[in-house]
C-alpha positions in Angstrom: 86.7 130.7 135.3 84.1 129.5 132.8 80.9 132.1 132.5 77.8 130.2 132.9 74.2 131.1 133.2 72.8 130.3 136.7 69.4 129.6 135.0 68.1 126.1 134.8 71.0 124.9 137.0 71.1 123.5 140.4 73.8 125.3 142.0 76.2 123.7 144.5 78.3 125.4 147.2 82.3 124.8 147.4 81.5 122.8 150.5 79.2 120.5 148.6 81.5 120.1 145.6 84.4 119.2 148.0 82.2 116.3 149.5 81.3 115.0 146.2 84.6 115.0 144.8 86.5 114.0 148.0 89.1 116.7 147.5 89.9 119.6 149.8 88.5 123.3 149.7 91.6 124.9 148.0 91.6 122.3 145.4 88.0 123.2 144.5 88.8 126.8 144.2 92.1 126.0 142.2 90.3 124.0 139.5 87.6 126.6 139.3 90.2 129.2 138.7 92.0 127.3 135.9 88.9 126.4 134.0 89.0 122.6 135.1 85.8 122.9 137.3 82.8 124.9 135.7 81.6 127.7 137.9 79.7 130.9 138.2 80.0 133.8 140.6 76.9 134.7 142.6 77.4 137.8 144.4 80.9 137.2 146.3 80.4 133.5 146.3 81.3 130.8 143.6 78.7 128.3 142.9 78.9 125.3 140.7 76.3 123.7 138.2 75.5 120.3 139.3 74.6 119.2 135.9 78.2 120.1 134.8 79.9 117.7 137.2 78.9 114.6 135.7 82.2 114.0 134.1 83.8 114.1 137.5 81.1 111.8 139.1 81.0 109.0 136.4 81.6 105.6 137.9 85.4 104.8 137.8 86.0 101.8 139.8 88.4 100.4 137.6 90.2 103.8 137.0 90.4 105.3 140.2 93.6 104.0 141.5 97.2 103.0 140.3 98.2 99.4 139.7 100.8 98.9 142.2 102.5 96.1 140.4 102.7 98.0 137.4 104.0 101.1 138.8 106.6 99.4 140.9 107.8 97.7 137.8 108.0 101.0 136.0 109.7 102.7 138.6 112.4 99.9 139.0 113.3 100.7 135.3 112.9 104.3 135.5 114.8 105.0 138.8 117.7 103.1 137.6 118.0 104.8 134.3 117.4 108.2 135.9 119.6 107.7 138.9 117.1 108.9 141.4 114.8 107.6 144.3 111.3 107.1 143.0 107.8 106.4 144.6 104.3 106.8 143.9 101.7 108.3 146.5 98.3 109.1 146.8 97.0 112.7 146.8 97.7 113.1 150.6 101.3 112.2 149.9 101.2 108.7 151.4 103.3 105.9 149.6 101.3 103.3 147.5 104.5 101.7 146.1 107.7 100.8 147.9 110.5 103.6 147.7 112.7 102.3 144.9 116.4 103.0 144.6 116.6 105.0 148.1 119.4 107.2 148.7 122.2 106.5 151.0 121.0 109.0 153.4 117.4 107.7 153.3 118.7 104.1 154.0 120.9 105.2 156.8 118.0 107.2 158.6 115.2 105.2 157.6 114.8 104.1 161.4 114.7 107.5 162.5 112.8 110.6 160.9 113.8 110.3 157.3 110.3 108.9 156.2 108.4 111.2 158.5 110.4 114.1 156.9 109.5 112.8 153.4 105.9 112.4 154.0 105.6 116.0 155.1 107.4 117.2 151.9 105.2 115.0 149.8 102.1 116.4 151.4 103.3 119.7 150.6 104.0 118.8 146.9 100.5 117.3 146.5 99.0 120.8 147.6 101.2 122.8 145.2 99.0 124.3 142.4 101.8 124.4 139.8 101.2 121.2 137.6 104.5 121.4 135.9 107.4 119.4 137.1 110.0 121.3 139.0 112.5 120.5 141.6 111.7 121.6 145.2 114.3 121.8 147.9 113.9 119.6 151.0 115.8 119.1 154.1 118.7 118.1 154.7 119.9 119.4 151.3 118.2 117.3 148.6 115.6 118.1 146.0 112.4 116.4 144.8 110.2 116.8 141.7 106.7 115.2 141.0 104.3 114.5 138.2 100.6 114.1 138.9 98.8 110.9 137.8 95.4 111.4 136.3 92.2 109.4 136.2 90.1 111.2 133.7 89.7 114.6 134.9 90.8 113.8 138.4 94.2 113.8 139.9 94.6 110.6 141.9 98.3 110.4 142.7 101.9 111.6 142.2 105.1 109.8 140.9 108.0 111.5 142.6 111.9 111.4 142.0 114.0 112.5 144.8 117.0 112.0 146.9 119.0 114.4 144.5 121.7 116.5 145.9 120.6 120.3 145.5 122.6 122.2 143.1 125.5 124.1 145.0 125.0 122.1 148.3 127.3 119.4 149.4 125.9 116.1 149.3 127.8 114.7 152.5 125.5 113.8 155.3 125.4 111.8 158.8 124.4 108.2 159.4 122.1 107.2 162.0 125.1 106.1 164.2 126.8 109.5 163.8 129.4 108.3 161.3 130.0 110.5 158.1 127.8 109.0 155.4 129.9 110.6 152.4 127.7 110.9 149.2 124.4 110.8 150.8 122.2 111.7 147.9 122.2 111.2 144.0 124.2 113.6 142.2 122.8 114.7 138.8 124.3 117.1 136.3 122.2 119.9 134.6 121.3 117.7 131.7 120.3 114.7 133.8 118.2 116.9 136.0 116.4 118.2 132.8 115.9 114.5 131.8 114.1 113.7 135.2 111.7 116.6 134.6 111.0 115.4 130.9 110.6 111.9 132.1 108.3 112.3 134.9 105.0 113.2 133.0 105.6 110.2 130.7 106.1 107.9 133.7 102.9 109.3 135.4 101.0 108.6 132.1 102.5 105.1 131.8 101.2 103.9 135.2 97.9 105.9 135.1 94.6 104.0 134.8 93.8 102.9 131.3 90.8 104.9 130.3 89.5 106.3 127.2 91.3 109.6 125.8 88.1 111.3 125.8 88.0 111.1 129.4 91.4 112.9 130.1 92.0 116.4 130.9 92.7 118.6 127.8 96.5 118.7 127.4 97.1 115.7 129.6 99.9 113.4 128.5 98.9 110.2 126.7 102.3 108.8 125.6 103.8 105.6 126.9 106.9 105.4 128.9 109.7 106.9 126.9 113.2 107.1 128.4 115.4 107.1 125.5 116.3 110.8 126.1 117.7 109.9 129.4 121.5 110.4 129.4 
C-alpha cells in the first residue's frame, strides 16, 4: 500500500472508487493492497486520493475491449498448437469469443449443464487474486488456467485454456445419452502443461488492446504471440 499524505487530496471511499472504476469491492481492496491503487489509511478505513486516479479514468474508448475477430483468430492457432480448449471472457466470466477446440466432454454435454458449470468456474477464476497462471481443478475432473487481458492499468478480460484432464485422474466420461465417452478431456504431459502456462500471458498480450506501453501496468507482458516453445 502506498503511503500518501491526506492533505490537499480529495479522498474517496472504497464504494466511490468501485462505482468510478466499475469493479467490485474486493478488487478495490486487492488493488490497494498490492499497490496498483494509491490509498491511505484514515483511522481504520482506506481512502483513495481522487487526483491519483486519473490514469484509471482516462478515456479508453478504443482500448477497453478485446477485438473479437483478432482474439478468435489467435485462439484458433493457439488452441491447436497447445492441444487445449480456449476461450476469451470478460471479467465476469462471460465468453466474448466462441469456445475453440472444445473437449469431447464439452461437445457431448453442451446441451446440458456443461456451459453453466464452466461459467461458474470462470467467474471464480476472474475473482482469484493470484495474477500468475496456474491450473485449477474443475468438475468433473478437468483443469483450467487463465491469464488476464489488460488495457493500461485495468484488467478487462481473461484468456482461458481448459478441458485438460487433471493429473492422476482418469479422463473417461459419460456422454449426454449415458454412453461411455472415452477420452473426454485433452491429455497433456508435464512439459505440455508447462508450455500452456508459459504461453497464456503471451496470448493475452497478443490479443489485448493496442495501447501505449506507458499506460501499461508495471511488469505487464508486452510481447507478441510466441508459441515456438510449445512441444
